[in-house]
LOVO-88237 format. One record per atom (N, C-alpha, C): x, y, z. Coordinates in steps of 0.2 Angstrom, whole numbers, plus 5000, padded with zeros to 4 digits. Example, Ala and Ser with C-alpha at 12.3 -4.5 7.8 and 13.67 -1.06 7.14 Angstrom:
506649725039;506249785039;506649845039;506449895035;506849955036;506450005039;
***
This chain:
491449554964;491749514959;491449524953;491749514947;491449524941;491049464939;490549474935;490149424932;490449374928;490249314928;490549264924;490649284916;491149274913;491349294907;490949244902;490649274896;490249234892;490649184888;491349194888;491749154885;492149114890;492049044891;492349014896;493048994894;493348974900;494148964899;494248894895;493748864893;493948794890;494048804883;494348854881;494548864873;495048814871;494948784866;495348734863;496048764861;496548724860;497148754858;497148774851;496648754847;496648774840;496248834839;496248884844;495948944843;496148974836;495749014834;495949054828;496549094829;496949094824;497649134826;497549204827;496949234824;496849304825;496649324832;496549274837;496249294843;496849324848;497449304846;497949334850;498149404849;497949434843;498049494841;497649544844;497849614845;497449664848;496849674845;496249684849;495549684846;495449754843;495849804844;495649874842;495849884834;495349884830;495549894823;495649974821;495550014826;495650084825;496350104826;496750064829;497450084830;497850074824;498450114823;498850114817;499150044816;499250024810;499549954809;500249954812;500349894815;500949884819;501149804817;501749794816;501949724815;501849674821;501349644821;501249594827;501749534826;501749494831;502249444831;502049394826;501349384825;501149334820;501349364813;501349424811;501549454805;502249444804;502649464809;503349454809;503649384808;503249334811;503449264810;503249244802;502749274800;502549254793;503049284788;503249344789;503749384785;504349344785;504549324791;505149284792;505149224788;504649184789;504549114785;504549134777;504149184775;504149194768;504749224765;505149264769;505749284767;506249234767;506349184771;506749134771;506549084765;505949074764;505749034758;505949064752;505849134751;506049164745;506749164744;507149174749;507849174748;508149104746;507849054749;508048984747;507848974740;507248994738;507048984731;507449014726;507649084728;508049114723;508749084722;509049054728;509649024728;509548954723;509048924724;508848864720;508848874713;508448934711;508448954704;509148964701;509549004705;510149024703;510648964701;510548914706;510948854706;510748814700;510048804699;509848774693;510048804687;510048874686;510248904680;510948884678;511348894683;512048874682;512148804679;511748754683;511848684681;511548674674;510948694673;510648684666;511048714661;511348774662;511848804657;512448764655;512748734661;513248684660;513048624656;512448604658;512148544654;512048554647;511748614645;511648634638;512248634634;512748664637;513448674634;513748604632;513648554637;513848484636;513448454630;512748464631;512348424626;512348454619;512548514618;512548544612;513248544608;513648514612;514348514608;514348464602;514548484597;514648444591;515348434588;515548384585;516248384582;516348434577;516948454576;517148504571;516948474564;516548514560;516348494553;516748534548;517148504544;517548534539;517148524532;517048584529;516748584522;517348604517;517448554512;517948574507;517748634503;518348654499;518248714495;517748694489;517448744487;516948734482;516348694484;516248674490;515648644493;515248694497;514648694496;514148744500;513648704503;513448724509;512848694512;512248744512;511648724511;511048764510;510648754517;510548804520;510148804526;509548854525;508948834525;508348874524;508348904518;508648874512;508648904506;509248954505;509648954510;510249004509;510848964509;511248974503;511848934503;512448964507;512748924511;513348944515;513948904514;514548944514;515148914513;515348884520;515948854520;516148824526;516248864532;516548924531;516648964537;515948994539;515549004535;514849034536;514448974540;514548914537;514148864540;514348854548;514948854549;515248844556;514948904560;514948964558;514649024562;513949014563;513548984558;512848974559;512748924564;513048874564;512948824569;513148844576;513648884577;513848914583;513248964586;513049004581;512549054583;511849024585;511748964581;511048924582;511048894589;511648864591;511748834597;511648894603;511948944602;511948994607;511249024608;510849034602;510249064602;509749024606;509748954604;509248914607;509448894614;510048894616;510248884623;509948944627;510049004625;509849064628;509049064629;508749044624;508049044624;507748994629;508148934629;507948884634;508048904641;508648934642;508748964649;508249014651;508049064646;507649114648;506949084650;506749034646;506049004648;506148964654;506748934656;506848904663;506748954668;507049014667;507049064672;506349094673;505949104668;505249124669;504849074672;504849014670;504448964673;504648954680;505248954682;505548944689;505249004693;505349064690;505149124694;504349114696;503949104690;503249094691;503049044697;503448984696;503248934701;503548954708;504048994708;504249014715;503749064718;503549114714;503049154716;502349124719;502149074715;501549034717;501748994724;502248964724;502448934730;502548984736;502849044735;502949094740;502249114743;501749124738;501049144741;500749084745;500849024743;500648964747;501048964754;501648974753;502148974759;501949024764;501749084762;501549144766;500849124770;500449104766;499749084768;499849024774;500248974772;500348924776;500648944783;501248984782;501549014787;501149054792;500649094789;500249134793;499749094797;499549044794;499048994797;499448954803;500048934802;500348894807;500648944812;500849004811;501049054816;500449064820;499849074817;499249084822;499049024826;499148964824;499048904828;499548904833;500148914832;500748904837;500648964842;500449024840;500349074845;499649084848;499249034846;498549044849;498549034857;499049004860;499049004867;499249074870;499649114866;499749184869;499049224868;498649204864;497949234864;497649224870;497649164873;497249144879;497549184885;498249184885;498549224890;498449294890;498349324884;498249394883;497549414885;497049364883;496349374885;496249374893;496549324896;496549314903;496849374907;497449404904;497749464907;497249524907;496849524901;496449584901;495849574906;495649514907;495049504912;495349514919;495949494920;496249514927;496349584928;496449624923;496549694923;495849724925;495349694923;494649714925;494449694932;494949664936;494849644943;494449574943;494449544938;494149474938;494749424940;494949424946;495549384948;495449314948;494849284947;494749214947;494849184941;494949224935;495149194929;495749154929;495849104925;496449064925;496449044917;497049024915;497249004908;497048934907;497348894912;497248814911;497348794904;497948804902;498148784895;498348714895;497948684890;498148614888;498648604883;498848544882;499348534876;499948504879;500448504874;501148474876;501448524881;501948484885;502248524890;502848564887;502748614884;503248654880;503348724884;503648764881;503848834884;503148874885;502748874880;502048904881;501648884887;501648814888;501248794893;501648804900;502248804900;502648824906;502448904907;502448944902;502249014903;501549024906;501048984903;500448994906;500348964913;500648914914;500648884921;500948934926;501448964924;501849014929;501349074930;500949094924;500549154925;499949134929;499649074929;499149044933;499349044940;499949024942;500249024949;500249104951;500449144947;500549214949;499849244951;499349224946;498649244947;498349224954;498549154955;498349124962;498549164968;499249184968;499549224973;499249294974;499149324968;498849394968;498049384970;497749334968;497049324971;496949324978;497449284981;497449274988;497649344992;498149374989;498349444992;497749494992;497349494986;496849544985;496249524990;496149464991;495649434995;495749455002;496449445004;496649465011;496549535012;496749575007;496649655007;495949675008;495449635004;494749655005;494549635012;494749585015;494549565021;494749615027;495449635026;495749675030;495349745030;495149775024;494749835024;494149825027;493749775026;493149765029;493149755037;493649725039;493749715047;493949785050;494449815046;494649885049;494149935049;493649925044;493149975043;492649965050;492549905052;492149895058;492549915064;493149885065;493549895071;493649975072;493750015067;493950085068;493350125068;492850115065;492250155065;491850145072;491850085074;491450075080;491650115086;492250115088;492450155094;492450235093;492550255087;492550325085;491750345086;491350305083;490650325084;490450325091;490650275095;490450275102;490750345106;491350355104;491650415107;491250485105;491050485099;490650545097;490050545100;489650485101;489050485105;489150505112;489650485115;489750505122;489850575123;490250605118;490450675119;489850715117;489450695113;488850735111;488350735117;488250675120;487850675126;488050715132;488750715133;489050765138;488950835136;489050855130;488950925128;488150945129;487750895128;487050915129;486850925136;487250905140;487050915148;487150985150;486551015151;486551085153;486951105160;487051045164;487451055170;488151055169;488451045163;489151035162;489451105163;490051105166;490351175167;490651195160;490851265160;491051295154;491751255152;492151245156;492851205155;492651145152;492151105155;492051035152;491751045145;491351095144;491051105138;491551115132;492051165134;492551175130;493051115128;493151075133;493551015132;493150965128;492450955129;492050915125;492050935118;492051005116;492051025109;492751005106;493251015110;493951005107;494050925105;493750885110;493850815109;493350795103;492750825103;492350805097;492650825091;492950885090;493250905084;493850855082;494250835087;494750785086;494450725084;493950695087;493650635085;493350645078;493050695076;492850705069;493350705064;493950735066;494550725061;494750655061;494750615066;494950545066;494450505062;493850525062;493350485058;493450505051;493650565049;493750585042;494350545040;494850545044;495450505042;495350435040;494950405045;494850335044;494450325038;493950365037;493450355031;493850365024;494350415025;494750425019;495250375017;495550345022;495950285021;495650225019;495050215021;494650155019;494450165012;494150225010;493950235003;494550234999;495150255001;495750254997;495950184995;495850135000;496050064999;495550034995;494850054996;494350014991;494350034984;494650104983;494650124976;495250114972;495750074975;496350064971;496250014965;495749974965;495649924960;495149954955;495149924949;494749954943;494049924945;493549964943;492849944944;492549894939;492149844941;491949794937;491149804936;490849834941;490049844940;489949914939;489849934933;489750004931;489050014928;488850074929;488150094927;488150164924;487750184920;487750254917;487650304923;488050354923;488050404928;488150474924;487750524926;487750584923;488250634927;488850654924;489250694928;488950754930;488550784926;488250844928;487850844934;487450784935;487050774941;487550764947;488050734946;488550714951;488850784954;489050824949;489350894951;488850934954;488150934952;487650974955;487550954962;487550894964;487550864971;488050894975;488750884972;489350904976;489250984977;489051024972;488951094973;488551114979;487951074979;487451094984;487751074991;488151024992;488451004998;488951055000;489251084995;489851134997;489651204997;489051224995;488851294995;488851325002;488651295007;488651325014;489351345016;489751295015;490451315017;490751365012;490551375006;490851425001;490551495004;489951495005;489651555008;489951585014;490151535018;490451555025;491151585024;491451565018;492151585017;492151645012;491551655009;491551715005;491851694998;491751634996;491951604989;491351594985;491351624979;490851624974;490851564970;490251524970;490251464966;489851474959;490151464953;489851464947;489951394943;489451384939;489451314936;489151314929;489451274924;489151264918;489151184917;488551164918;488451084918;488051064912;488351034908;488051004902;488050924903;487550894900;487450814901;488050784899;488350734903;488950694901;488850634905;488550584901;488450514904;489050474903;489350444909;489850404909;489650334912;490150284912;490050224915;490450224921;490150214927;490450204933;490050194939;490250214945;489950214951;489750284954;489050294954;488850364956;489150384962;489150344968;489450374974;490150394974;490550344970;491250364970;491350424965;491050434960;491050494956;490850554959;490350554964;490150604968;490750624972;491050574975;491650594979;492150624975;492350614969;492750654965;492550724965;491950734963;491750804962;491750844969;491550804974;491550844981;492150854983;492650814983;493350824985;493650884981;493550884975;493850934971;493551004972;492951004973;492551074975;492751094982;492751044986;492951064993;493651094994;494151054990;494851084990;494851154987;494451164981;494451224978;494251284983;493751264987;493451314991;493851324997;494151275000;494551285006;495251315005;495551304999;496251324998;496151384993;495751434995;495651494990;495851554994;495851614990;496051674993;495551704998;495751745003;495351765008;494751805006;494851845001;494351894998;494251884991;493651894989;493451894981;493651824978;493651774981;493851704978;493251674974;493351634970;492851604966;493051534964;492551494963;492651424960;492251414954;492551394949;492151374943;492151304941;491551274940;491451204939;491051194932;491351154928;491051144921;491051064920;490551044917;490450974915;490250974907;490550924904;490350914897;490650854894;490550844887;490850784884;491350814880;491950774880;492550794876;492850734873;492850724867;493150674863;492950604866;492250604866;491950544868;492050524876;492250564880;492350554887;491950614891;491750594897;491450644901;492050684905;491950754905;492550794908;492250834913;492550834919;492450874925;493050924926;492850994925;493451044926;493251084932;493751094937;493651134943;494251184943;494051244943;494551294943;494451344949;494951374952;494851414958;495451464958;495251524961;495751564963;496151544970;496651574971;497051544977;497751564977;498151534981;498851554981;499251524975;499751554973;500151524968;500451454969;500451414965;500651344966;501251334961;501851314963;502351304959;502251244955;502551244948;502451184944;502751124946;503351134950;503651064952;503251034958;502751074961;502351044966;501850994964;501651004957;501050974955;501050894955;501650874954;501750794954;501650764961;501650804966;501650784973;500950794976;500550834973;499950854977;499450794977;499550744973;499050684973;499350634978;499850644981;500150594986;499750594993;499650544996;499250545003;499650585008;499350625011;499550675017;500050725014;500050735008;500550785005;500150845003;500350905006;500050975004;500651015001;500351064997;500851114994;501051155000;501651175000;501951215005;501651285005;501451315011;501151375011;500651385017;500551435020;500151445025;499451425024;499251435018;498551425016;498351345016;498851305014;498751235013;499051195019;499251225024;499451185030;499051195036;498551225036;498151235042;497851165044;497751155050;497551085053;496851075051;496451135050;495751125049;495551115042;495951105038;495851105030;495651035028;495850985032;495750915030;496250865033;496250805030;496750755032;497250745027;497250775021;497750765016;497650705012;497050685011;496850625007;496450645001;496150705001;495650714996;495850704989;496450734987;496650724980;496950654979;497150624984;497350554983;496750504981;496250524985;495650484984;495350494977;495350564975;495150584968;495550544963;496250544963;496650504958;496450434958;496350394964;496250324965;495550314961;495050354963;494450334960;494450344953;494750404950;494850414943;495150354940;495650334942;496050274939;495550214939;495250204945;494750144945;494250144940;494050204937;493550214932;493950214925;494550204925;494950204919;495050274916;494950324920;495050394918;495750424919;495750484918;496450524919;496250584923;496750614927;496650674930;497250714929;497150784928;497750824926;497650894931;498150914933;498150974937;498651024934;498451084933;498851144930;498751204934;499251244935;499251304939;498951364935;498551404938;498351464934;498851514935;498951554930;499451614931;499351664936;498651674938;498451724943;498451694950;498551624950;498551594956;497951544956;498051484960;497551434960;497651384956;497251334955;497351274951;496751264946;496851224941;496351204936;496351124937;495851094939;495851014940;495450994934;495650944930;495250914924;495250844925;494650814925;494550744926;494150714920;494450664917;494050634911;493950564913;493250544912;493050474913;492750444906;492950384904;492650364898;491950354898;491650364892;490850364892;490650284893;491050234892;490750174893;491150124888;
***
């Protein structure tokens, strides 16, 4: 089980609104739900404000027209009116009054529009800030759900949201998520117990059978037929042990690791090469390697299993003569990379998606012999790689054989 998280579940409902947003600042900008809600609030406020300004403009214009109406002024002949030191006749005076009213009305409306727009922009900024804060507060429960989901992904199945607050849709979602986690926790716990029990129940009789057969084979008085039968049964028993070990390892490696330590992939590959060298020499396969330091975070035993399975497969499924296996380790884009290439039979591209399935082998004489294994090697490699948060790729070589590439995050 994972160690207790330094951030307890007793987060208040008033978490900062930014908590629910993704924590990777290196990702390209994307419109989160909080930003979209803020834009929606701001857009609706802006639209309502513009409509209000337009309506006020029309109403004020009508009010000015009513307020500035004056009765008809008739100036007799020979009578002039002086405005600003300029004498005006009757018709000129009427035209001046009309122009004066229109000019001042237009100036007043222009001032009204400018001040209304300025006030609208100021209120829009306040509305956006307020909407952003309120959206963060409303969406903060989603932040707790997201954080809990991330912790569950890391195999910490004991985490729960335990959301407090009103019995609304978000609390109903959190409670439903907690119930789902409870069922998953029970299911995984049952699986772990089954694997532990199966490990004991299956290994013990196989180990007893192996011991009995080895004792019988060590008896010098045993007949040749009995010796041959014992060797056959011992080989069958060994194959059964391999199958059981592979199935148990496959079951244990399905979940992501929580306890990780620095591991040098170069050292892991070196150990796997040493364990495979005798088999490679026996089959006439040449092993070459370029091992550069590549420290990753993971489990050393499981990472060694990745390298060992890949190298063993590369040796066993090789060409009869002048075969070779190349192993390289290094850091690529901040991740440790293990590459295993080998000569061998041609592998069709459409078969690559199936080679990682349990008990699945590529069709062909070279890959269907009963002494090549139990068909779990690449399935275990893929499961262990996924448990480390890594990726594995397989690509056929034009001359025959495969190139297997495994990348494990550095930490």
